[in-house]
PAZAPA-4460 file (N, C-alpha, C; in steps of 0.05 Angstrom, whole numbers, plus 32768, in hexadecimal, padded with zeros to 4 digits):
% residues 99
    n_x    n_y    n_z   ca_x   ca_y   ca_z    c_x    c_y    c_z   seq   type   mol
   862F   88D1   8996   8635   88ED   8992   863B   88F2   8974     1      M     A
   8630   8906   8969   8635   890D   894D   8650   891B   894A     2      R     A
   865D   8917   8933   8678   8923   892F   8677   8941   8932     3      A     A
   8663   894E   8929   8661   896C   892B   8661   8974   8948     4      R     A
   8652   8965   8959   8651   896C   8975   866D   8967   8982     5      E     A
   867A   8952   897A   8694   894C   8985   86A9   8961   897D     6      F     A
   86A8   896A   8964   86BA   897F   895B   86B5   8999   896A     7      L     A
   869C   899E   8972   8695   89B7   897F   869F   89B8   899C     8      A     A
   86A5   89A1   89A8   86AE   89A1   89C4   86CB   89AB   89C6     9      R     A
   86D0   89BE   89D6   86EB   89C8   89DA   86F5   89BE   89F5    10      T     A
   870F   89B9   89F6   871B   89AE   8A0E   872F   89C2   8A1A    11      L     A
   872C   89CA   8A32   873F   89DB   8A40   873C   89F8   8A38    12      G     A
   874B   8A09   8A46   874A   8A26   8A41   8758   8A2E   8A28    13      A     A
   8769   8A1C   8A1C   8777   8A23   8A04   8766   8A22   89EB    14      D     A
   874E   8A17   89EE   873C   8A16   89D7   8742   8A00   89C3    15      G     A
   874F   89EB   89CC   8755   89D5   89BA   873D   89C3   89B5    16      F     A
   873B   89B8   899E   8726   89A5   8998   8735   898A   8992    17      V     A
   872D   8976   89A0   8739   895C   899E   8726   8948   8992    18      L     A
   872F   893A   897E   871E   8926   8971   872F   890D   896A    19      R     A
   8726   88F6   8972   8734   88DD   896B   8729   88D5   8950    20      N     A
   8738   88DA   893A   872F   88D5   891F   872F   88B7   8919    21      V     A
   873B   88A7   8929   8739   8889   8925   871E   887F   892E    22      V     A
   8715   8889   8945   86FB   8881   8950   86E4   8890   8943    23      K     A
   86E9   88A9   893B   86D5   88B9   892E   86E1   88C5   8914    24      E     A
   86E2   88B5   88FF   86EF   88BE   88E6   86E2   88D8   88DB    25      P     A
   86F3   88E8   88CE   86E9   8900   88C1   86D6   88F8   88AA    26      L     A
   86C3   8909   88A4   86B1   8905   888D   86C0   890D   8874    27      S     A
   86B5   8905   885D   86C2   890C   8843   86C3   892B   8840    28      E     A
   86AF   8939   8849   86AF   8956   8846   86C4   8962   8858    29      S     A
   86C8   8957   8870   86DD   8961   8882   86F8   895C   8877    30      E     A
   86FB   8944   886A   8715   893D   885E   871B   894F   8847    31      I     A
   8707   8955   8836   870C   8967   881F   8714   8983   8829    32      R     A
   8707   898D   883E   870D   89A7   8849   8729   89A8   8855    33      A     A
   8731   8992   8863   874B   8990   886E   8761   898F   8859    34      L     A
   875B   897F   8844   876E   897D   882D   8773   8998   8820    35      A     A
   875E   89A7   881D   8760   89C1   8811   8773   89D3   8821    36      K     A
   8771   89D2   883C   8782   89E2   884D   879E   89D6   884E    37      R     A
   87A1   89BC   884C   87BC   89AF   884E   87CB   89B1   8833    38      A     A
   87BD   89B4   881D   87CB   89B6   8804   87C0   89A2   87F0    39      G     A
   87C2   8988   87F6   87B7   8973   87E5   87AB   895D   87F5    40      T     A
   879A   894D   87E9   878E   8936   87F6   87A3   8922   87FE    41      M     A
   87B7   891E   87ED   87CC   890A   87F2   87DC   8910   880C    42      A     A
   87DE   8929   8814   87EC   8930   882C   87DF   8925   8845    43      E     A
   87C5   891F   8843   87B6   8915   885B   87BB   88F7   8860    44      L     A
   87C6   88E9   884D   87C9   88CC   884F   87E1   88C5   8861    45      V     A
   87DC   88B3   8874   87F2   88AA   8886   8808   889E   8876    46      A     A
   8821   88A2   887D   8838   8897   886E   8836   8879   8869    47      P     A
   882D   886A   887C   882B   884D   8878   8814   8844   8866    48      R     A
   8802   8857   885F   87EB   8850   884E   87EE   885B   8832    49      K     A
   8804   8869   882C   8808   8876   8812   8808   8862   87FB    50      R     A
   8813   884B   87FE   8812   8837   87E8   87F6   882F   87E2    51      D     A
   87E5   882C   87F7   87C9   8824   87F3   87BA   883A   87E4    52      D     A
   87C2   8853   87E8   87B3   886A   87DD   87BD   8872   87C1    53      A     A
   87D3   8867   87B9   87E0   886F   87A0   87CC   886C   8788    54      A     A
   87CB   8881   8778   87BB   8881   8760   879D   8888   8764    55      G     A
   8795   888C   877C   8778   8893   8781   8773   88B0   877A    56      M     A
   875C   88B5   876F   8753   88D0   876A   874D   88DD   8785    57      S     A
   874B   88F8   8785   8745   8906   879E   872A   88FD   87A9    58      D     A
   8716   88F8   8798   86FC   88F0   87A1   86FD   88D5   87AF    59      A     A
   870B   88C2   87A2   870E   88A7   87AE   871F   88A8   87C7    60      K     A
   8733   88B9   87C7   8744   88BB   87DE   8735   88C7   87F6    61      L     A
   8724   88DA   87F1   8714   88E6   8807   8701   88D1   8813    62      A     A
   86F5   88C1   8802   86E3   88AB   880C   86F3   8896   881B    63      A     A
   870A   888F   8811   871C   887B   881D   8725   8885   8839    64      W     A
   872E   889E   883B   8736   88A9   8854   871F   88AB   8868    65      L     A
   8708   88B2   885F   86F0   88B4   8870   86E8   8899   887B    66      A     A
   86EF   8884   886D   86E7   8869   8875   86F7   885E   888D    67      G     A
   870F   886A   8892   8720   8860   88A8   8733   8876   88B0    68      D     A
   872E   8881   88C8   873F   8897   88D2   875C   888F   88D6    69      G     A
   8762   8876   88D7   877D   886C   88DA   878D   8871   88C1    70      G     A
   8781   8877   88AB   878F   887C   8892   8799   8899   8890    71      R     A
   8790   88AA   88A2   8798   88C6   88A2   87B3   88CA   88B0    72      L     A
   87C2   88DD   88A6   87DB   88E4   88B3   87D3   88F2   88CD    73      R     A
   87E0   88EA   88E3   87D9   88F5   88FD   87F2   88FD   890C    74      R     A
   87F0   890F   891E   87D9   8920   8926   87D4   8935   8910    75      P     A
   87BC   893F   8911   87B3   8955   8900   87AE   896D   8913    76      I     A
   87BD   8982   890E   87BA   899A   891E   87B1   89B0   890B    77      V     A
   8799   89BB   8910   878F   89D0   88FF   878E   89EA   890F    78      V     A
   879A   89FF   8905   8799   8A19   8912   878E   8A2D   88FE    79      T     A
   8789   8A45   8906   877F   8A5A   88F5   8793   8A60   88DE    80      A     A
   87AD   8A5B   88E3   87C2   8A61   88D0   87CA   8A4A   88BE    81      K     A
   87C3   8A32   88C5   87CC   8A1B   88B4   87C5   8A00   88C0    82      G     A
   87D0   89EB   88B3   87CC   89CF   88BB   87E7   89C2   88BE    83      V     A
   87EA   89B3   88D3   8802   89A2   88D8   87F9   8985   88D7    84      I     A
   8807   8975   88C8   8801   8959   88C5   8818   8947   88CD    85      L     A
   8814   8935   88E0   8828   8922   88E8   883F   892D   88F8    86      G     A
   8853   891C   88FB   886A   8922   890C   8884   8926   88FC    87      F     A
   8881   892D   88E3   8899   8930   88D2   88AB   8946   88DD    88      A     A
   88C5   8943   88D6   88D9   8957   88DF   88D0   8973   88D7    89      A     A
   88D2   8986   88E9   88CB   89A1   88E2   88AE   89A8   88E8    90      G     A
   889D   8995   88EC   8881   899A   88F1   887C   89A7   890D    91      E     A
   888C   899F   8920   8889   89AB   893B   8890   89C9   893A    92      R     A
   88A5   89CF   892B   88AE   89EB   8928   8898   89FB   8919    93      E     A
   888C   89EF   8904   8876   89FC   88F6   885F   8A01   8908    94      R     A
   8859   89ED   8919   8842   89F0   892C   8847   8A07   893F    95      L     A
   885F   8A09   894A   8865   8A1E   895C   8861   8A39   894F    96      E     A
   8868   8A3C   8936   8864   8A55   8927   8846   8A5B   8922    97      K     A
   8837   8A46   891D   881A   8A49   8918   880B   8A50   8931    98      L     A
   8814   8A47   8948   8806   8A4D   8961   8810   8A67   896C    99      L     A
***
């Protein structure tokens, strides 16, 4: 199944789209678009992978993140109003406001 087809599938009446980014990593273009909405490319990097990503340019970082979905901060929740990344304190509250 192609990534675009997978992204197009909605689950349930709530209209959620679910994607396992470890099994089906995001493409570089998807990562660049997500970074634009999140603020910076560095915000997408999983906390445990930040040392590995230190000093990379945005272009190299996008390619590096696309190479392994496990390097991304998860979960990633994208709404019409914003993006929530990870389980950091306050993110749940932000998510409730965005939904």
